[in-house]
Structure formats: C-alpha cells, structure tokens
C-alpha positions as a Python dict, from the first residue, in 0.01 Angstrom:
ca = {
    (1, 'M'): (0, 0, 0),
    (2, 'I'): (36, 40, -332),
    (3, 'S'): (-200, -96, -593),
    (4, 'N'): (-85, -400, -742),
    (5, 'A'): (43, -353, -1133),
    (6, 'S'): (121, -530, -1436),
    (7, 'P'): (518, -577, -1517),
    (8, 'A'): (417, -357, -1822),
    (9, 'V'): (335, -45, -1606),
    (10, 'V'): (659, -92, -1387),
    (11, 'S'): (982, -43, -1487),
    (12, 'E'): (1297, -12, -1286),
    (13, 'R'): (1580, 156, -1454),
    (14, 'R'): (1930, 74, -1406),
    (15, 'R'): (2137, 360, -1527),
    (16, 'D'): (2385, 608, -1312),
    (17, 'D'): (2179, 875, -1128),
    (18, 'S'): (2383, 1139, -1259),
    (19, 'T'): (2226, 1065, -1608),
    (20, 'A'): (1913, 1237, -1456),
    (21, 'A'): (1880, 1579, -1630),
    (22, 'P'): (1574, 1808, -1502),
    (23, 'L'): (1306, 1915, -1782),
    (24, 'A'): (1192, 2187, -1534),
    (25, 'H'): (1447, 2467, -1492),
    (26, 'E'): (1667, 2401, -1184),
    (27, 'A'): (1569, 2709, -973),
    (28, 'I'): (1188, 2515, -966),
    (29, 'H'): (1358, 2230, -843),
    (30, 'D'): (1572, 2475, -572),
    (31, 'T'): (1214, 2616, -443),
    (32, 'V'): (1013, 2301, -432),
    (33, 'V'): (1335, 2144, -227),
    (34, 'G'): (1279, 2443, -35),
    (35, 'I'): (990, 2453, 107),
    (36, 'L'): (970, 2070, 142),
    (37, 'E'): (1272, 2056, 375),
    (38, 'K'): (1100, 2227, 606),
    (39, 'E'): (849, 1942, 624),
    (40, 'E'): (855, 1636, 822),
    (41, 'R'): (935, 1335, 624),
    (42, 'G'): (668, 1115, 472),
    (43, 'P'): (547, 958, 187),
    (44, 'L'): (582, 1160, -145),
    (45, 'L'): (448, 1115, -548),
    (46, 'D'): (632, 1270, -794),
    (47, 'V'): (448, 1267, -1119),
    (48, 'P'): (538, 1349, -1383),
    (49, 'A'): (883, 1227, -1288),
    (50, 'G'): (1029, 1277, -1605),
    (51, 'E'): (1407, 1138, -1592),
    (52, 'G'): (1423, 1162, -1234),
    (53, 'A'): (1615, 1447, -1140),
    (54, 'L'): (1389, 1590, -884),
    (55, 'A'): (1295, 1244, -718),
    (56, 'A'): (1717, 1199, -649),
    (57, 'R'): (1703, 1501, -457),
    (58, 'L'): (1396, 1439, -281),
    (59, 'I'): (1497, 1100, -178),
    (60, 'A'): (1885, 1227, -102),
    (61, 'A'): (1675, 1482, 128),
    (62, 'G'): (1483, 1158, 331),
    (63, 'F'): (1156, 1133, 133),
    (64, 'E'): (1008, 821, 66),
    (65, 'V'): (963, 856, -301),
    (66, 'S'): (705, 689, -564),
    (67, 'C'): (756, 816, -913),
    (68, 'C'): (529, 797, -1218),
    (69, 'D'): (525, 949, -1583),
    (70, 'L'): (331, 835, -1897),
    (71, 'Y'): (690, 790, -2057),
    (72, 'P'): (856, 557, -1757),
    (73, 'E'): (1098, 440, -2035),
    (74, 'I'): (1290, 773, -1996),
    (75, 'F'): (1329, 763, -1619),
    (76, 'R'): (1700, 736, -1542),
    (77, 'L'): (1741, 665, -1159),
    (78, 'D'): (1922, 378, -1052),
    (79, 'G'): (1730, 78, -835),
    (80, 'V'): (1415, 317, -805),
    (81, 'R'): (1081, 171, -957),
    (82, 'I'): (861, 425, -1148),
    (83, 'R'): (485, 315, -1256),
    (84, 'Q'): (352, 429, -1597),
    (85, 'G'): (40, 681, -1506),
    (86, 'D'): (-140, 960, -1717),
    (87, 'L'): (-226, 1254, -1508),
    (88, 'N'): (-558, 1292, -1759),
    (89, 'G'): (-676, 931, -1619),
    (90, 'E'): (-683, 748, -1299),
    (91, 'L'): (-298, 722, -1125),
    (92, 'P'): (-195, 382, -1049),
    (93, 'F'): (-190, 411, -699),
    (94, 'D'): (-444, 328, -364),
    (95, 'N'): (-634, 614, -178),
    (96, 'H'): (-502, 840, 57),
    (97, 'L'): (-152, 686, 5),
    (98, 'F'): (103, 979, 26),
    (99, 'D'): (160, 1324, 251),
    (100, 'F'): (312, 1508, -66),
    (101, 'V'): (268, 1506, -422),
    (102, 'T'): (489, 1701, -667),
    (103, 'C'): (376, 1775, -1023),
    (104, 'L'): (626, 2023, -1202),
    (105, 'E'): (586, 2052, -1549),
    (106, 'G'): (287, 1893, -1588),
    (107, 'L'): (-44, 2095, -1597),
    (108, 'E'): (34, 2259, -1897),
    (109, 'H'): (110, 1939, -2079),
    (110, 'I'): (-214, 1727, -2073),
    (111, 'E'): (-627, 1835, -2173),
    (112, 'N'): (-741, 1823, -1817),
    (113, 'P'): (-584, 1936, -1525),
    (114, 'Q'): (-865, 1918, -1343),
    (115, 'Q'): (-891, 1514, -1355),
    (116, 'A'): (-512, 1540, -1251),
    (117, 'I'): (-612, 1774, -938),
    (118, 'R'): (-887, 1566, -895),
    (119, 'E'): (-635, 1262, -865),
    (120, 'F'): (-407, 1428, -635),
    (121, 'A'): (-714, 1511, -356),
    (122, 'R'): (-773, 1140, -399),
    (123, 'V'): (-404, 993, -323),
    (124, 'L'): (-319, 1250, -86),
    (125, 'R'): (-388, 1211, 303),
    (126, 'P'): (-594, 1422, 461),
    (127, 'G'): (-349, 1759, 566),
    (128, 'G'): (-123, 1615, 282),
    (129, 'S'): (24, 1899, 32),
    (130, 'V'): (57, 1908, -362),
    (131, 'I'): (313, 2139, -477),
    (132, 'V'): (287, 2222, -848),
    (133, 'S'): (400, 2485, -1069),
    (134, 'I'): (285, 2623, -1370),
    (135, 'P'): (449, 2855, -1650),
    (136, 'N'): (351, 3236, -1537),
    (137, 'I'): (99, 3364, -1809),
    (138, 'L'): (25, 3644, -1569),
    (139, 'N'): (354, 3831, -1518),
    (140, 'I'): (370, 4157, -1680),
    (141, 'E'): (570, 4078, -1949),
    (142, 'E'): (349, 3784, -2045),
    (143, 'R'): (53, 4036, -2032),
    (144, 'L'): (213, 4254, -2273),
    (145, 'K'): (288, 3978, -2539),
    (146, 'W'): (0, 3829, -2489),
    (147, 'L'): (-160, 4177, -2611),
    (148, 'L'): (89, 4268, -2871),
    (149, 'Y'): (116, 3906, -3001),
    (150, 'G'): (-200, 3720, -2922),
    (151, 'Y'): (-3, 3439, -2732),
    (152, 'T'): (250, 3422, -2443),
    (153, 'S'): (624, 3245, -2440),
    (154, 'H'): (497, 2964, -2297),
    (155, 'F'): (231, 2898, -2529),
    (156, 'K'): (284, 2938, -2906),
    (157, 'P'): (97, 2829, -3156),
    (158, 'L'): (103, 2475, -3245),
    (159, 'T'): (120, 2394, -3627),
    (160, 'R'): (130, 2102, -3761),
    (161, 'A'): (479, 2177, -3896),
    (162, 'H'): (605, 2221, -3528),
    (163, 'V'): (436, 1937, -3369),
    (164, 'A'): (561, 1674, -3639),
    (165, 'Q'): (955, 1840, -3541),
    (166, 'L'): (838, 1784, -3156),
    (167, 'R'): (750, 1419, -3241),
    (168, 'A'): (1068, 1359, -3445),
    (169, 'E'): (1250, 1490, -3166),
    (170, 'Y'): (1105, 1319, -2845),
    (171, 'G'): (1035, 1008, -3036),
    (172, 'N'): (671, 1059, -3080),
    (173, 'R'): (624, 1176, -2681),
    (174, 'E'): (581, 1538, -2802),
    (175, 'E'): (370, 1573, -2446),
    (176, 'I'): (689, 1610, -2290),
    (177, 'A'): (756, 1941, -2461),
    (178, 'A'): (430, 2062, -2559),
    (179, 'H'): (232, 2362, -2380),
    (180, 'V'): (-141, 2264, -2447),
    (181, 'N'): (-333, 2435, -2171),
    (182, 'P'): (-253, 2779, -2079),
    (183, 'I'): (-364, 2744, -1725),
    (184, 'G'): (-246, 3047, -1493),
    (185, 'Y'): (-320, 3150, -1113),
    (186, 'S'): (-702, 3186, -1112),
    (187, 'E'): (-790, 2873, -1291),
    (188, 'L'): (-561, 2667, -1093),
    (189, 'R'): (-670, 2834, -769),
    (190, 'Y'): (-1039, 2772, -895),
    (191, 'I'): (-917, 2422, -943),
    (192, 'L'): (-750, 2341, -628),
    (193, 'E'): (-1060, 2482, -441),
    (194, 'K'): (-1276, 2283, -595),
    (195, 'Y'): (-1146, 1952, -465),
    (196, 'G'): (-1100, 2055, -136),
    (197, 'F'): (-767, 2229, -134),
    (198, 'E'): (-673, 2562, 23),
    (199, 'I'): (-343, 2740, -99),
    (200, 'A'): (-73, 2760, 176),
    (201, 'E'): (209, 2970, -22),
    (202, 'V'): (291, 3097, -372),
    (203, 'R'): (653, 3143, -497),
    (204, 'R'): (819, 3183, -791),
    (205, 'D'): (1105, 3048, -955),
    (206, 'K'): (1317, 3356, -969),
    (207, 'P'): (1256, 3737, -1097),
    (208, 'K'): (1264, 3841, -1431),
    (209, 'S'): (1614, 4085, -1480),
    (210, 'N'): (1433, 4289, -1668),
    (211, 'A'): (1128, 4356, -1442),
    (212, 'W'): (1208, 4739, -1408),
    (213, 'L'): (1133, 4801, -1774),
    (214, 'Y'): (804, 4719, -1697),
    (215, 'W'): (745, 4932, -1349),
    (216, 'P'): (540, 5240, -1506),
    (217, 'I'): (287, 4970, -1599),
    (218, 'V'): (329, 4774, -1288),
    (219, 'L'): (240, 5068, -1080),
    (220, 'L'): (-94, 5151, -1321),
    (221, 'I'): (-228, 4777, -1250),
    (222, 'R'): (-147, 4825, -868),
    (223, 'L'): (-272, 5186, -862),
    (224, 'I'): (-614, 5080, -1035),
    (225, 'A'): (-615, 4758, -785),
    (226, 'R'): (-591, 4992, -496),
    (227, 'L'): (-899, 5200, -595),
    (228, 'T'): (-1109, 4867, -652),
    (229, 'P'): (-1380, 4828, -389),
    (230, 'A'): (-1283, 4570, -105),
    (231, 'A'): (-1529, 4338, -184),
    (232, 'K'): (-1432, 4304, -544),
    (233, 'R'): (-1041, 4268, -455),
    (234, 'T'): (-1123, 4013, -234),
    (235, 'E'): (-1419, 3825, -507),
    (236, 'R'): (-1152, 3878, -787),
    (237, 'W'): (-827, 3776, -652),
    (238, 'T'): (-702, 4110, -721),
    (239, 'N'): (-455, 4149, -487),
    (240, 'E'): (-302, 3809, -549),
    (241, 'L'): (-288, 3893, -946),
    (242, 'A'): (-81, 4211, -843),
    (243, 'S'): (170, 4053, -579),
    (244, 'D'): (524, 4028, -677),
    (245, 'E'): (550, 3661, -754),
    (246, 'V'): (217, 3668, -1008),
    (247, 'L'): (303, 4007, -1161),
    (248, 'L'): (643, 4031, -1118),
    (249, 'G'): (753, 3682, -1138),
    (250, 'G'): (943, 3474, -1312),
    (251, 'N'): (882, 3220, -1576),
    (252, 'T'): (708, 2999, -1317),
    (253, 'L'): (491, 2986, -1061),
    (254, 'I'): (508, 2751, -781),
    (255, 'V'): (211, 2678, -556),
    (256, 'R'): (135, 2437, -257),
    (257, 'A'): (-188, 2396, -165),
    (258, 'V'): (-301, 2191, 191),
    (259, 'L'): (-604, 1903, 171),
    (260, 'I'): (-823, 2059, 392),
    (261, 'E'): (-1177, 1883, 282),
    (262, 'R'): (-1316, 1533, 305),
    (263, 'D'): (-1347, 1300, 41),
    (264, 'D'): (-1716, 1358, 30),
    (265, 'A'): (-1670, 1676, -193),
    (266, 'I'): (-1445, 1452, -446),
    (267, 'Q'): (-1720, 1189, -444),
    (268, 'T'): (-1982, 1468, -495),
    (269, 'Q'): (-1766, 1564, -800),
    (270, 'R'): (-1711, 1208, -908),
    (271, 'N'): (-2054, 1160, -924),
    (272, 'A'): (-2148, 1521, -1097),
    (273, 'K'): (-1893, 1397, -1393),
    (274, 'V'): (-2076, 1054, -1428),
    (275, 'L'): (-2410, 1231, -1464),
    (276, 'E'): (-2270, 1486, -1738),
    (277, 'I'): (-2102, 1226, -1904),
    (278, 'G'): (-2457, 979, -1906),
}
C-alpha cells in the first residue's frame, strides 16, 4: 500500500482535465503511450507529474496511475490525488508498489539522477519497467553545437540573470524549467545498470528534419565505428552511440528499462552511500 502522508504532502485538484498542458513535447507523450499500450495494465507512478497531461492519457488507457511532483500545486487533474515528492530524495511510496514508473522531463532538472533511479528501483516490483526521457545531447547537431559553442541547445549557461528570470516566470519554481544536469545516453545507461535495470528499448521523439545536412559527418562517425575492434565497440557502446536513435535522433531520447536484479544490489549501494557519508 501507499505510505501514509500528511495533508501537507497530499493534494487533490478540482480543475477541468483539459487544462492540464504537457510540459514535455507532445511527441514524447505519444511515444511513451505507444510503448505502454502494449503492456498489461497495472499500477504506475508518474513523476514528475507536472500538470497531469501524461497521467490523464495513461488513466484513459486503463492504468492505475499515482502522481508525484515537487510542486503538486501546479497539478490540474480533477479528482486525482498527487503527492509531494523530490526526486533528489526519497519518494513517499512503499517498496515494490508499482509495475511501471514514467519519468519525463525529470532527470535533467535535478542535482542527483542516481538517487532518482535508486528510488525507481525501490518502488518497482521485480520485472517492472521504468520509462525515462532525457535531452538528446549526443545527436549529431548537438555534438557540433558543443564543439562550436561549448554548450548544447538543452544546456545553455545558467547566468544569474537567466535564473532570476526563470524564478520570476515560474513563481520561484525555476526547477520546472532549468536544465542543470546534462545527462546523456552513456550516463543514463550506467546509472540504470548500476541499480539493477537492463535497457529494453531506446526511442527518439521524432527525427530531426534537417538531419540530411549532417550526413557526411554521420557517415564518417559510422565508418570509424566499423573500424573499431569488436571488443572495444562492445565496451564503449559504440554501436548504440552511432545508432539512428542517438546519432540521428530528435531532441529527446526515451528509454525503457526493466528491473532484473533483486534488492540485494540496491541495499549494497545504499550501504556504500552510508559509508561514504560517514
């Protein structure tokens, strides 16, 4: 069952569902719904839930959806309960409660993605799936922007003036908009595997319309990948990093991973964390 929570961290919104606007691009929601429609229905945690646009679609698809967000006051689904929770900390749910976790527009906004993935492993049942989205900082266009400018489209410098502007626009909730952690495919895969997940599929929101402009560089990258020894390709995830989804992907990667390890691995990681703090 869901852990008990005080009224301060549980909120019910009484607004029209149609007012829930997606904080992620609609193509991302389409991809996630397309993945989950094939799955047997079960309890699902959507975090961060934002205004509730994805949750509304998943409820309509037949899933038993629980919602959680750092700012539950922005949630707009009528009659749907939402809990306050921070992805940098411990989520307000018991162990092994869910068959699915969706985390869109989340990991790049927080200080500690490892803590979030650790929590997903805790609240999921063995064999459960997590679906996460991250900005695709490794597509060919973003790689060239990094080379030319020193930053990518999704992770521009956060000057004091820009942060002040975000705070003014979002009512001191700049975390909603600020991308502070440039996590890519390699970092995400490492964290997922560290906490007992195995990647099942990688999707892109949609191909970039101008990808053809970069084909000469793409072909060079893939030629170098082919000439790399097989053992090194496996070790460095070369094929994945040169795939259509990553190299020619759109703005966002959507990754589904399955929890395959027991709690022992998670507890080992927690013990190591305690020792580091001590």
